[in-house]
N, C-alpha and C positions, 0 to 999 in steps of 0.2 A: 537421877538415874540416868535418867537416859544417855548426858554424855557423857558418863562411867561406860556405860554399855557402849557407844559409840567408840569411845577410843578401848577399848579390850580389845572390838572387833580390826580395829586399825590398825591396832601392834600388831597386832593373829597373822592380819594379811602381809603388813611389813615382813614379818619374821617368814612365811611364806617366798614370797618375791627372793629375799635374800637368801634363802635355803635354796633355791631354784638359781637363783644366778650364782649362787656359790657350787652347786653339781655341774652346773656348765662348763664354769674354767675348769671344774675336774678334771670332768669329762674331754676339751679342749684339750689339757695338759696330758693326758694319756697316750692322747692321738696323737700329738706330738712327738712323742717319747721313741713311737714307733718309725721304720726304717719304712721308704716310702714303698715299697715295694710287698712288705706285712700289712702298715696302712690299706692300700687299695686291696689286698687281699680281707680284710677286717669287711671293706665296702663290700664286698664280693657276697658275702655269707649276710651282711643288712640286707642286702639287694633280694638276694633269695629269700631269703625270708621275708619281704613285702612282695615278691609273688607266689610263693605259696599259699600264704596266707591271708582271709579275705579282707584288703586291707581298702582303704578310700581311695588312697595313692592311686593304688592297680587298679580300678576303677575310672578315676578321672584321666587316666591315661590311657585306657581300654576306648573311652569317649574319645578321644583325642585323636588319634590311632586310625578309627573308624571313621571319622569327621574328615579330616586332612589325607589319609593314602586310601581312598577307598578302593582301587584302581589294584592294590594288594590284594591278595586272595586270603581269609582267615588264617592259615598257616603261616600266611609272612607276618604277620600281623602279632600272632601269639609267641611268635619266635622276633621280633623285636621289645614286645612289651615286656620279656626277659631281662634281654637284652637291654634294655631302657632304665629297667628297676636296677641291674645290678650298675650299672654308669652313675643312680640317683644315689646308689650306696655308698660308691667313693666320694660322690661328691658333698657325703657329709662326714667321712674320716677324715677326708683329705683338708679339713678346715684347720686342726691343732696345727697343721704344717701352713698353713696357710697364713695365718693368724699370728702364729707363735717361734716361730721356725726365723732365725736371722735370715734378712733380707738378700746374703751374699749366699748363706744355705742352702734358698729358693731358687735365687738364679740359675744356683747349678744344675737342676735340675728341669731348668731350659735347652734344648737339645736342637736348639735348630727354629729358622723367623722365614718361615713361607711369605716371599711375595714381596718385602721388603722394600723392593722400589718404587711399590704403592705411594708409599710411606714417605721415603724421600721428595718422590716427587713432589706429595700434597705441602710436604713443608717449604718444599719452594719454592711455590707460589706468596709465600707469606699473608696468607689470606685469612688465616684461624685453620682449628680444623674441629670439626665433628668427630669422634671416634663412637660408632653403636658396637656393642656388644651384646649380642645372644644370650640368652639365658642357656647356653650352648659348651659342653668342656668343665674345663676350669673354669670360669667365667674371670672370678674373681683376680685369675694369674696376672687377666692381659692388663689392669691400670699398674699392679704391682709391677711390670715388665717395663711397661711405658712409662711410668716414676721414675723410674730408675739411673733415666738416663734425657730426661726433657720433662716440663713444665706440664702440668693439667691440673684440670678442676672438675670433678664426679662428681653429678650426683647419686643424690643415694637417702631410703625411706629409713628412717627409724624406727628402730624392734622396739617389738611389742612391748619385751620387757628395758623398762627404762635403765635399768643398773647394766645391762649389756651395754651399753650404747658408747662409752666412753672406750671398752676395750676395743669393742668393731671398730671405733673411730683412731684410734691408736695404732692398733693393727694396717688398715688400710690406709694409712696414711706416713708409716713409720720409712717407706722408701720416697716417699718426698711427695705424694699427690694434694691435693686441699678439697675435703670432704666440702659439700653444701650441700641443707639438706630439701628434700621436695617440698618449698612452699614460693613465699614469693620473693623474698629475700635469695633463698639458692640459684630460681631465676632471673632475676638480679646480676647474679654471682657470674651466671653461664654469660651472660650479654657480655658483662664488662671484662668478661677473660676472652671472647671473641673479638672487642674492640682491641684490646693490647695484640693480637696477634696469634694467640694460645691455642692449646689444644682445652676440647672439652669431653667430659668421658658420658655417657649417656647407654641404658638399657631400654629397647627401642619396643619389646615384646608384650611389657602387662599390659593387662586391663588398663583403660585409661579413665575408668571413672567415670563422672557425669559431663567432663570436660571434652570427649574424645569424639571421632569421626570413624564412621563403619566404614568402612574400607574390606577387600577382600585378602583373606590371610588361606593358604593353603586352598583356594578356594572356597572360604567359608568365611560369610564378613565377621570383621574380628573387631572389635570398638577398640580403636588405635588412637597415641597419642597428637595432639595436635603441635605439641613444644616442640617437636624436632623439626618439621616442616617450616615452621614461623622463623624458627632461628637460621635458619639456613633460606630463606628467600630474606629475612633484615637485614643479616650479616655478611651473607655471599660468603661464606665460607665452603671450607671444601670437604666433602663425606667420606671418610671409608670405613671399611666393617672392619672385625677384628674376633678372634677366638682366640682358644687354645683347647688345641684335640689332646685331649691324655693318651698317651703310647699306654700299649699291653704292659702288663705282667710290673706295674710300676716304676718303670723304664724314662718318668719324664714325661717331659710336654711339649709338643711341640705350635707355637703363635703362628696361626696364619692373617694375612690382611686380604680383602678383596675390597675391588673399587664396585660400587654400586652402578646400575644405568643409571643414563642423564636427567633421565624423566624426575630424579628426586630432586633433582636444581628447580621444575619447575613453579612457576607465581599459583599455579589452581590446589592448594591446601590437599584434596582429595587425591588429586593425581602423584607428586608426590610420596603425600603419606602410601598410596598403592605400589610406587616404586619402592619405598623403605621394608615393604611386608615381603616382596620380589625377594629383592637384598637380604632380606631375615632366612627368607628361603630357600634361595640356595645356597649361604652358611649352611642350614642344616642338612639339607641333601648331600651336604660333601661328609657328615658324619652325622647320621639322622640316630645311630642310638645314643649319643651323651648328650641329643635334649632334653631336657626340661618336660615331658610328659605328661606332668602326675598333675601341672599347676592349671588351675581352671583360665587357660585364655578365653573361651567364649562366655566366661558367666555371665554379663552383661548384654543384653540384647535388646535388636529395638522392638519399640512397644507395639504391644501386641502379639511380640513372637513367646512363643515357650520357652524353657529352660533347657539345657542340651542334660544338666546332671541334676537329678536326683537326691544328691545328699551335699 
């Protein structure tokens, strides 16, 4: 009897996962149907709901803003909280266009590239290139844009819904990027790409789990990835920051490149990681409302320290 019950439960779980997958696909198609101004208008409404309701993401964002921007007044942080949740709403609705629009249609919404000379200078050195993209603005657009004209290998974290991974990979690779997962195989692929003097793309501002180093981020000790400093030190690749700024009223995006300070090339892991975090800060301060403040950036703390988050 027990195997029959277990099989029944397994089938129900599979059906539930499949229904959730189909629902996500439907939502993405509906979002992709909207022109970008209407898409972002819908995202604005979702963001306002996140702000006016007692949502978890609002609570986390408020804590992060208090930690990272203590010099702001309470009213200034409240205004920024509202703006950032509106931008978070847009980051959700624009997944439809980002994942499903034809590349040529998507690229028409890129209205400019700032500091592209930094990119051309780095490529001219033919040392390999590490492109660091914070969760800022329309961050998924940066790899799609770069891969449309150059070779790049991007590290990604597989989604919790396994059935969604094929859709995600197809979407992110459709302009030519090579995606590799966050495991040993993926890390080896990054080293191999840099040895061929190609580019790799990595998100530098996620909690590093058990293998991180604690260095300041906006003056707060943050568990930071060691992989990037090690890649820099072992491959002697060039490093650039990049983000895609979301224009108002759905008018499109502008890609921004930024040089980090020279300390990022230090052989001292903590010095390099600290410089990387400062480079992320610089990008954020240029476009502060479009950062993903609702992420638990300080989730893991050093031994003996209490959590900042009570959710």
